[in-house]
N, C-alpha and C positions, 0 to 999 in steps of 0.2 A: 461765573466764568469757568469754574471747575467743571460744571455740567457740560458746558459748551466744548471744553477741551476733551472731555471724555467722549462726547458724541463724535468729535472729529477723529479721535483715536479709534473708536469703534468702527467708524466709516472706513478709515484707512485699512483696518484689519479685514473687514468684509470685502473691500475692493481687492486687497491682496489675495484673499481666498478665491475671489472670482477669477483673477488672472491664473492662479494655480489650477483651478478647474479647467480653464481654457487649455492650459498646457497639458494637463492629464488627458483630456479628450483628444487633443492633437497628437500626443505621443502614442495613444492607443490606435490612431488611424481612423477614429470615428468622426462622424460629421453630425452637425445639427443645424437648425435654422439660422442661428447666429453666425456660425462659421461660414455657412453657405452664402449668407447675405453679404458678408464682408468680401468673400472671394468674387462675388458678382460685380463689385465696384472696381473700376480700373485703379490700380495701385492700392486697393483696399487693404491688403495685408500690411503694406508699409504704413499707411495712414493709421491702421489699427494699432500697430506697434507704437507709433508716435503718440497717439492719444492715450492709450492704456498706460504707458510708462510715464508720460507727462502728468496725467491725473494722479497716478500713484505717488509720484514724487511730490506733487503739490499737497496731497493729503498727509503724507508722512512728514513733510516739512511743517505743515500746520500743527500736527500733533506733537512735534518736537520744537515748537516755537521758542521755548525757554532756553534751548541749547543753541546758542548762536555760533558755536565753533565751526570752523570750516575744515573739511577733510578733502584732500586732493584739489583744493581750490573751490570746493563745492560746499554748500550747506550740508549738514549731517544727513538730512532726509534724502537729498539728491545723491549723496555718496552711497548711502545704503541701497537705494533703488538701482543705481549704476552697478554696484557689486552684484545684486540679484540678477540684473539683466545680463551681465557678462557670464555668470555661472549658468543661467538658463540657456543662453545661446550656445555656450560651449558644450552643455550636456546633450545637445542634439546630436552630437557625434555618437552617442550611445544608442540612438534610435535611427539608424541609417535607412531602414525600410520605410519609415513613415515621415521622418523629418530630416532636413538637411541644415547644416551650418551655413548661414547666409549672412555675408558681410552687410548686405543691404538692410536686413532686419536689425542688425546691431547699430547701423548708422541711424535708422529710424528711431530706435530706442534712445540713442544718445541725443538726437535732435529734440525729441520730446522732453527729455530731462534738461537739456540746455535751455530750451524755451522757458521752462518753469523757473530755472535759475535766473535767467535774464529778467523775467518779469518780476521776480522777487527783489532783485537788486534795483530795478527801476523804481519799484514801490518805496524802497528805503531812501532813495535820493530826495 
């Protein structure tokens, strides 16, 4: 069980670093195959936000499974990911030439995190 928990925690950290890489590439105004592919899909940006932050919330929650406390009405992992999403979205104000603060992106982040929270609570019932 300890090895499985460490593997989930490692996966959560690696996925977080993947998201940070996407943020850095976007902040620099660079593009790549992955970003171009997402942009080619209608509403791809919003779907990407929803999926990325939802998966990150699920992984962080799984790695913190022993800590059942809620923060802001959310499991600890979801609250941490929500805080990161808010800070990341607000930080876009510092990169006005390459990125813009988008309420739609934040809504997609919240929706992804909410879906994970809802599924976790459904599983507990």
